[in-house]
N, C-alpha and C positions, 0 to 999 in steps of 0.2 A: 321440581320443575327446572328445565334446563333452558337457558337463554343463550343464543349466539348473537354476538354483536359484531356486525360487518361494517368496517370503515377503512378508508384509505389513510387516515391519519390518527395517530395515537402517541401517547408519551413514549419515549422522550422527545418526539417531535414537538415543537414549541408553537402554541397558538391557543386562541380561545376555545376553538372546538375540542382540541386535544385536552385542555384543562377541564372542560365540561365532561368529556368521556371519562377522565380520571375520577371526577366526582361521582359520575353515574355508576361506574363499575364498582367503586367503593361502597356505594349505597346498596347496589344489588348483591355484591359479594358479602355483605353484612347480614343478609337475611338467611336465616338457617335452613330454609327450604329450597333455596335456589343455587344452581350451579351455573356459573358464567364463563363462556368462552369467548375470547376476543380474536377474531381473524382479521388481521391488518398487514400492512406493509412495514418493512424497515423504514426508519425515518427518511422522507423524501425531501424535506426542505431544510432540516437542521443537520448539520455535518457531524453526526454521531452514529455509532452503531450500537444496537441493543441486541440482547440475547434472542435467539430464534424462538426459544420458549421460556416462559416464566410461569411460576405458580405461587399465588398468595392465598392460602386457605382455599376457599371455593372458587376462586378466580384464576383462570388460565389464560395466558396471552400467547398466541401463535403468530409469528411474524414472517412474512413472505419476503424473501430476498428480491429486490427489484431496483432497477437503476434510479439514482437520485440526481446528484449533480446539478441541482438547480433547474432540472427539466420542468418540473411542475410550474415554476414562475415563468420560465421561457415560453411555455405553451399557454399562458393565460390569454393571450390575444388570439389564440386559435382554439376555441373551445371544443371543436369536433376532435381535434388531434389530442387535446388534453383528456377528453372523455375516452378516447381509444387507448391512452396511455394508462388509465386508471381502472376502466371497468371490466374488460374481458379477463384479466389475470385475476382480479378480485373474485369474479364468478368461479373460476376454476379453483381457486383457494377455498372458497366456501364449499364447493361440490366436493372436493377431496376431504374436507373436514367432516362433512355430514356422512359421506360414504365410508370413510376409513377411521375416524375418530369417535364421534358421538353425534347422534341425531337429536337436534334441539326441538323443544316444544314450540318455540316461537323465535324469530329472528328479528333483531332490531338493527335496521340498516341506516347509516348516517351519511348524508350527502347523495346527490343525484346519481353519482357512479355506482355507489354501494346499493342505492335503491334499484337501479337496473339490474345488477347482479342478483340482489335478493328476489326481485320479481321473476326472474327466470328459475331460481331455486324453488320459488313457491309453485310455479307452474309444473316443474318436473317432478317434484318430490312432496307437494302438497303440505308445505309447512307454512303456517301463517306468518305474515311479515308486517311489522310496524315500521314505517319509513319516517325519518326525521330530517327535515330540511333546515339548513342554518343560514341560508342566503336569500337575498331578493335579487331577481335577474333583470337584465336590461332589455330583453326580448319583447317586442310588443305582441299583444294578443293577435291571433290570426296569422302570425309569421310561421313559417315552416318549422323553425326551431322550437317555438312555443307549442306547436302541435305535437312535436316529437317529446317535448318535456312532459306534456300532460299524459301522453301514452305511457311513458315510464312511471309517473306518479300514480296512475291508475292501475299499475300492475301489482301493487301491494294491497294488503287487507285494509290498512288504514294508514293515513298520512297526518303527521304533525308537523307544523311549521313554527319557526321561532318567533314570528311576529304576525300581527294581523295583517300588516301589508303583504307578507308572503302568502297568507291564506287567501286574501282577496285576489292576489295575483293569479294564483292557480285556479281558482274559481273562475276568474275571467278567461283563463286559457281553456276552460272546459271541464274541470274536475267537478263532479257532483259535490255540492256543498256539504251533504251529510257525510261524506267520506274524509273530510278534512277537519282538523282540530288544531289547537295551539299548545305549545308548551313554552316554558320560560326557564332560563338558567337559574341556578341558586349558588350560593357560596356558603361555606362554613362560617357562621355568624360567630362561632367562638374563636375563630382564628383571625378573620377579617373584621376587626373592630377598632373603635377609636382608641388612641393611646396618648402618651405624653409627647406632644409635638415638639416641645423644647428639647426633650432628651433625644428624641429620634434625629433631630437636626444636628445636635452635638455629635452623636454617633456617626452620622454621614458626612460631617464636615461642611454643612450648609450654613450660611448666614442666618443668624437669628431673626432679623427684622425684615429681610427682603422677601417680597412676594415670589414664591416658588411655583412655577407651572411645570407639570410632569406630563410627559408623553410615554405610554407603555404599549408597545406593539411591534408587528413585523415592519421592518424598514423596507417597505416597497412603496412605490408611488402612490397607489391608490389609498394607502393609510394615511397620508397626509403629513408625513414627517418634514417635508420641505416647507410646510406652512409654519411649522414650529421654528425652523431655521430663520425664516423670513421674519417672524415675530421677534426673534432675538436681536436681529439687526435693527429693529425700529422701537424696541422697547428696552433701552439699556438699564432702566431702573428695576426690572424684573429678572430673575434667574430662571432660565429654561433648561430643563433636564429631559434627556431622551434615554430609555432603556429599551433595548431590542436588538435584533440581528436581522440581516438581509442585505439585498444588494445596494442599498444606500449608505452602508456603513462607511465607505471612504469619504462620502459627502459630509457625514456627521462628524468624522474625525477631523476633517479640514475646518468645519465650522467651529468645533471646540478649540482648535489651535488658533483660530482668528478672532473669535469673539469672547471677551472676558465673562460675559454673562450667560454662556451656554456650556453645558457639560454633557458628554457623551459617556454612558456607563457600559455600553455593550450589553449582552444578554444578562438578564437577571432572572433566575429561577422563580417560578410562581411562589414557591414555598418561602422566598425572601422578600416578596414584594410588599408585605404588610407595612414595614417600617418606612418604606419610600412613600406610600399613600399617606401614612400618618404624618409624615414630615411635610408634605406638599400643602400648598394653600389650594390649588386648583389642578384639576387633571384635565388634559385636553385630548379631544377625540376628533380631529379634523378630517374625517374620512371623505375621500373624494368620490365615492360611489354609494350606491344604495345598500348601506350596511345592514346585515341581517338583524343585529341586536347590539352587540358590543359588550362582551363579558367584562372588559375593564370598568365599565360604568357600574356594574353590580358590586365589584371589589371595592372601588373608590368610595362609593356611597356608603358601603358597609363600614368603612373606616372613618366616615364622618367627613369626607372630603368632597366638595361639590365639583360638578363637571361642566365644562363648556364643550358641547358635542355639535357635530354637523347636523343640520336639519335634514337628515336623510333617513327615509324608511323607518327600520326598527329602532334606530336611535331615538327618534321622536317619542316612540312609546316607552323607551327605556327611561328617559329623562323626565318626560312630562309628569308633573305632580311633585317633583323633587325640587330642592332649592337651586338646582343647576339651570343652565341657560342653553338655548339653541341657536346657532348662527350659520350663516352661509359659510362654508369651509374655505375662506380666503383670509389673507392677512388682516384687512381693515376691518371687517365684521367681527373677526375673532378677537383683535385687539380691543374693539369697543366692548365686547362681552367680558373680556378679562377685567377691564377697567370697572365696569358696573358690578361685577361679582366681588372684585377686590374691595370696593367701597361698602358692599353689603357685608362682607366678612368683618370689616372694621366696626361697623355701626350696629350689627345684630349678633349678639353672642349666642343666639339659639340656632344658627345656621348649620353648624356641624351636628348638633343633636337632632335637627330636623332631617338631615341626610340619613343618619343612622335609623331613625324611626321609619322613614320611607323604605329603606333597604330591608329591615326587618318584616315589613308588611309584604314587600313585593318578591323578595329573593331568598325565601326560607326554604327549609327541607320539604315543606308542602309540595313544592314543585317537583322534587324527586319522587315523592309518593305518588304523584299523578302518573308519571311514566311507568312506575312499577304496576300501578292499577291498569294501565292500558295494556301492558304486556300480559298480565294475568288474565284479563278478560279475553284477549286473543287466543291464549293457550288453553283456556277452559274448554273441556269437552262439550259443555253446553252451547259453545258458539257454533254457528253454521260452518260448513267445510270451508276450508281456505280457498 
């Protein structure tokens, strides 16, 4: 069986979706009867250049040259322009791949732009499509934008969303409930696991007894990095650490120069994050928008480190049931939650083990097998026509 994955973002571009797709392609590529082709862009938000073509066993990656230069972030406030920037060229790249390289048995499209492109490929070439959404949107039901979005979502054979909040949103927009389902991120539990916190702190040069709060993510306003800097100004007894890259790097560097309890690491590859999670007391996710899920939550809890996250959309689902806490993503509510969780860590030695148990139950490879099963069902000849 041949699977084509269509996406505007893929490694070495940095982000939670990109890491998920690396995990997904690794899983699918390990199946002996699957051939996987990724059709994507050169990195759009991370300033690196990747090979136009890569092959790793049964996995092949085809990258389309396309302008980056921060355009993706610059167009975030103009969703129609951002859509036009991403979608048409991705459609042409997918069409070229199918016509001149290899016809897939099923397409897996990630993100609304890729779903639009794959929907047209489905119409033109009769290839079934599994669409995957990673976001919750701010457009009200009944708006023209919501109507356009549900038309795009309806163009694929089946839609999976990353959170129940996203599923509910698209059903409210008008998508038939039977055409929508949910998927969940997973992490490699053999890599993201608890470790020797004291040893990790010695390696990183972090103080042994200070409460360390870690932020990992893109340095854009909606991810909440400024909240972390504000916390550092008002909680001098805690150490705040930020790992990431993006437009707010200059602000982070200035804060690190000004505040003795604030450190800026710059970008840290996902492969090196484990020791940072292990060394931290608390991971902060102060997203200012309706976050789709938050992969950092999965990784942190797998390493036994509790999370204080924004009470936003998919983050609520990711954290509820774990020892972590939810809070309004502002300085004072987050400071209160950090204090509460710090006290709990000191008084309850089972907190870290409880984080790990929750992660093993919620974020295991069973979630990868679900997506594989959905793809196989759509590609099966027994299925009705696409």
